[in-house]
N, C-alpha and C positions, 0 to 999 in steps of 0.2 A: 156301633152298627157295622157289621161286616158287609160283604157283597149283598146287594139288595136281593131279597128272595125271588122276586119275579125275574130278575136277571140271571140268578144262579140256575133257575129252572130251565132256562133256554141256552145255557152255556154250550151244550153240544151242538145246538142249531147254529149258534154264532160261530163256532169253530168251523162248521161245514160251510157257512157262507164265506168266511174268511178264506178257506182253502180253495173254494171255487173262484173267488176273485183273484187270488194269488196265481192260480193256474191260467188265468185269462187276462193278463195285463193289457191295459190300453194307455197310449200316450195322451198328452194334453190335448183337449178339444176333440179327442177321438173316443171318449168314454161312453159310447152309445150302449154297449151291452151292460156295463156297470150301472149307468143311469137307469136303464130299464129294470134291472134287478132291484135297485134301490126303490124306485117308484112302486113297483109291484109289491115289495115287502112292506112298505109303509101303508099301502092300501089294505093289505091282508091283515095288518096288525091294528087297524082301526084309526089311523091318523086322520084327522078331520078334513084336511085339504092337502092335496099333493099337486104341485106345479112343476112342470118340466120345461126344458129348453131355455132356461135362464142362464145367460152367459154361454150360449152354445149348448153344452150338455149338462148344465147344472140343474139340480133338483132342490126344491124347497118344500118342506112339509110344515103344517101347523097343527099343534095339539092344544086344545083349550082345556083349562083346568076346571075344577068344580066351582071355584069362586067366579065372581063377575068382574074382577079387576081388569084394568086396561093395560097394565104393564106387560112388557114382552121381553123375554130373555132369549137371545140367539145362541145356538150351539152350532159350531162349524166343523166339518171334516173335509179333507181333500181326497180326491179319487184317482189321480193319474199315476202312471208308472214311469219308469226311466228307460232310455235306450241302452240297456245293459244286457248282456247274455248271462243268464243265471248259471251258477256253478255250485249249487248247494246239494244236488242229488236227492232232494226231498221227493216223497211220493206225489206231493202236490206242486212240484216245481212248474215254472212257466212252460206252457205249451206253445208259446209264440216266440219264434227265433228273434233274438236281438231286443227283446223287451222283458222287463222284470220289475216287480214291485220290490225294489231294493231300498226303499225309504219307509215302507210300512203304511202307505196310504190305504192299502186294502184293509189293514187293521183299523185305521182311524174310521173308515167308512163303516166297518162292522160295529165298532164301539158305538157310533152314533145311532145306528139301527137298533142296537140293544137298548140304548137310552130311550129311543122313540117307543119301543114296545112297552117298557115300564111306564112311561108317562101316559101313554094312551090307555093302558090297562087300569092304572090307579087314579090318575088325575088329581092327586093330592096337592094341588097348588092353586093359587089365585091369580089368573092371568093366562098368558099364551106362551108356549114354547115354540120358537121358530127354528126349525131344523134345516141347516144350510149344507148341502152337499156340493162342494165346489170343484170344478174342473181345473186342470192346467195350472197347478201350483208351481211346477218345476221350471220357473223362468219364463213362462209364456203369458203371464198376466191374467190368470183366471179370475182372481179376486177383483182386479180392476175392471174386467169386462162385466162381471156380474153387477158391480156397483154402477158402472156406466149405463147398464140396461135397466136401472131402477130398482135394484135389490132392496135398498132400505127405504125407498119411497113406497114400493108395493108392500113390503113387509117390515114396517118400522120396528126397531129394537131399542130398548133402553140400555141394555148391556149385551155384550157378546163374548163368548168364551171358546177357545180353541185348545187343542191337545196334540202332543206329539210323543210317540214312543221313544224310549231311550235304551239302547242295548248296552246297559251298564252292568249287567250281571247282578242287579239288585232288584228282584221282583217286588212289585207293589210299592215302590218308593214314588213320592210325588214332590216335585220341586218347581219353584218359581223364582225368577230373578225380577225384582221390582224395578220399574223405570225402564231405561233402554236395555232390552234383553237380547235382541238379535240385531245384527248389523244390517244397515242399508247396503245395497249393492248396485254397481253399474258395470256394464260390459263395454269393452272398447275394441275397435278395429282400426289399425293404423296402416295405411297404404303408402309405400315409398316407391315413387316412379323415377327411375334413373335412365340410363341409356346403355343398351346392350353392346357388347363387343366381344372380340376373340379374347379368351383368357390369357393368351400369350402377348396381347397388346392392350392391357387394361387402361392405358393412358388415352385410348380412343373412346372410352366409355365413361359412364358415371355410375359407379358400383353401388346399387342399393343394399347389397348384402353387408358391406362394411358399415354403412350407416345403421342398418337394422341391428347388427351385432353390438355396436357401441350403444345404441339406444336402449337395449335391454338393460344394461347396467346403469345407464344414466337415469332411467326412470326411477330406480331405487333411491336416488338422492332426494326425491320428492318427500319421502318419509324422513330420511335421516338428517336432512339439512333445511327443512322448511316447517316442521311440525314440532310443537311442544312435546317433550319426551313423555309426558303423562297422557297425551292423547293417543287414540288408536287409529291406525290406518294400515290396511293390507293392500298392497298393489302387486299383483302377480301377472307376469307375462306368461301365458300358458301355450301359445302357439307362435311359431315362426316358419313361414313358408316362402321358399324362393328356389329358383334354379331347377334345371332339368338335364344338365350335361356336365361332364368333367371339364370341358374346354370352352365354356361360354360364360361370360359375365352376364348375369340375368338382367332383364329389363325392369322387373318389379320385385318387391319383397313385401310381405304383409306380417304384421304382428297382431296378436289378439290376447285378451286377458280380462281381468276383473279387478275392481276396486271395492274394498269393504270399509265401512266407517260407521261411527255411532253419532256423529254430529254433522248436520248439513253444512256447517261452515268448513269442516275438514274436507268434505267432498268438493265443495266449491273451490277451495284452495288447490286440491289435487288436480281437478279438471283444468284450472287456469294454468298451473305449472306444466301439466302435460302438453297443452297446446303451445305454451311458450318454448318449451324444450324442443318440441318437434319443429317449430318455426326456425329456431336456431340451427338445428341439425340440417334442415333443408338448405339454409344459406351456406353453412360450412362445407357441405358435401356436394353442393350444386345439383340437388335433386328436388323433386316435388314431394311433399308429405301432406296427406290429408288424415284427419282424425275424426272418427265417428265414435262418439261417446254417449251412451244412453243409460238412463236410470232404469233398473229392472225391479228393485225392491226398495221400499222405504225402511227406515229404522223402525223396528218393532218396539213399541213402548207400552209396558204393562202399567195400568192404573194401580196405584198403591193400595187404595181402599178395596178395589175389586179383586186385587190379588189376595188380600186378606180374606175376602169372602170365599174365594176359590179354595184357599188353604183350609178354611173352616169346613167346607163341604167335604174335602178330601179326608180330613181327620175322622169324619164319621165312618168312612169306608176302610181306611188303611191304618188308622190309629196315629197318635201323636208322634211316636218315635220314627215313623216312616215319612214324615212331612218336613220339608225344608223351605224356608223363605230366603235362603242365601245362595241360590244357584249362581254360578259365574255367568256373565254375559257371553254369548256365543258369536263368533265372527261369521258363522253361517247365516243365511238369510231365509226369510219366510214371508210369503205375500199376504198372510193374515194381517201383517202390518197395515196394509191398505184399509182393511175393515176397521182396525183400531183407530185409524185417523178420522173415521166418520162416526163411530160408536165406541164409547169407552168399554174396556173389558180387560181380559187377561189371557195369557197363553202359558201352558204348563208343560212339563215333561214327566212322563210316567215310565218308570224303570221296569225292565223285564229281564229274564234270565239270559237272553242273547248277549254275546260279547263281540261279534264281528261288526265293524263300523257300518253306519249308513252309507248308501251309494256304493257298496262293495258287492261284487258278484256272488260272494259267499254269505251275504247277510241273511240271518235266520231270525225270525220273530217268534217269541214264545207265546203261543195262543192263550196261555193262562192269564195273560194281561187283558184279554178282551172283556171279560165281565168286570174287571177292576175299572177300566176306563169307562165302560158303559154306566156303571154305578155312580162314579164321580160326576159324570156329565148330568145324569138324571138328578142327582142329589143337589147340585148347585141350583137347578131350577126350583126344586122344592124349598130350599132354604132362602132363596132370593125372592120367591113369590109365596110366602106362607099363607095358609088358610087362616081366617079369623077364628079365634077360639070360641067355642060354644056352639 
C-alpha cells in the first residue's frame, strides 16, 4: 500500500499548511497562532471533538471509528520552534526575527493534521484516535505540563505513537530503536563566588575564574573515571561566564551545560560526583560553589511489541526495504519520553531528502515527507484498531 489515497489527494494542501507554519514560528508555550490553525483545521475536516488550551497552548482532537470498541490510540506531534535566525533563503522562510522551525515541528504538526483528515474521512477502525498537538517540546516541559493538567485522565490512551523527521538524505525511510532510544537529559548551572581584587594583586582575592577553568576539565573525569566503559554518559560544559575588565579579578564565575544518559543510575552517579567535585573545589580554592542540577527529559523507551506494530504499519506505506528496526540510540533527547512513561508506545524517525542537521540555521525539510508521515500515523491506528470482519 503506497501513500493513502485520501492523504495523497490533499498533499498540496498539506504543503501549504506546512509552509505557512514554517513562515510563522512560535516558541514553546507561545504557539497561539499555530494552535488556532490546528484547531480550525481539525474542525473543518470533521474531527469529532477538539479541545484547546491543554498544557497552555496544546490541542487534542478525537476521531471515533466506525466500530464501537473502547480502545484508544494516541498520536502526538510537537508544535514549537527554536530561538534561531533562519539562513535558508527559502521563499517560505521565517518571517519572525530570531525564531525558526529548525527541528521540523511544523512538519510534524502538518503530518498529524493529514492523518486526522484521513481518519475523520474514512473511519475504518474500531475505537478512537486521540490526536495530541503538544507545545514546548524544546526543553520547556510541554509534555509534562499536558500530563500534569490531566491529558491522559481526560483522554485515556491504550497506546501512543510519536514521529520525528530525519534529514538523512534517504526519503521515505522509517526507523525505530527498540528499548532505550533517546537519552535522558539534565541541565546544570554552577555558580562560583570568590572575592574580587586588583589583577595586579591576586593574593588579595579568591579567584573564581581559576576554579572555573579547572572545574571544566575535572568534570570530564566523571565519565572517564567513574563509569563502566560500556555505559553511556555525555557531560558537556557549554557556557563559562566571568569577568568584565582586563585588570580585575572577578567576584563570580558561572558554568552551565548538560548531562545525557540512558540509565537513571548513571545520572544519579553523575549528579552525586558533580556535587562532590564542586564541594572539593570550593574547599581547595577558598570559594563558595552552588550547583543547580535539574532533570529536563527522561530516557525515551520504546516498547518492543509496539515498535513492531509501528514497523508493520510503516511497511504498508513505504515497503519492506525502507523499514529498519535497528536504529542506533540517540544521545539527543525528546520529551515524548514523558508520555511513554505513562502510556506504552513507540517513537520513530522518518527520513527525507534534506541533509542539513536539525537545530541548524540552514535546516531544510523536504515537504515530500509530509504525506508519508501522515499515512504512517493514520495506518497505525487502522492496524491497531481493526474493524471486525463481516
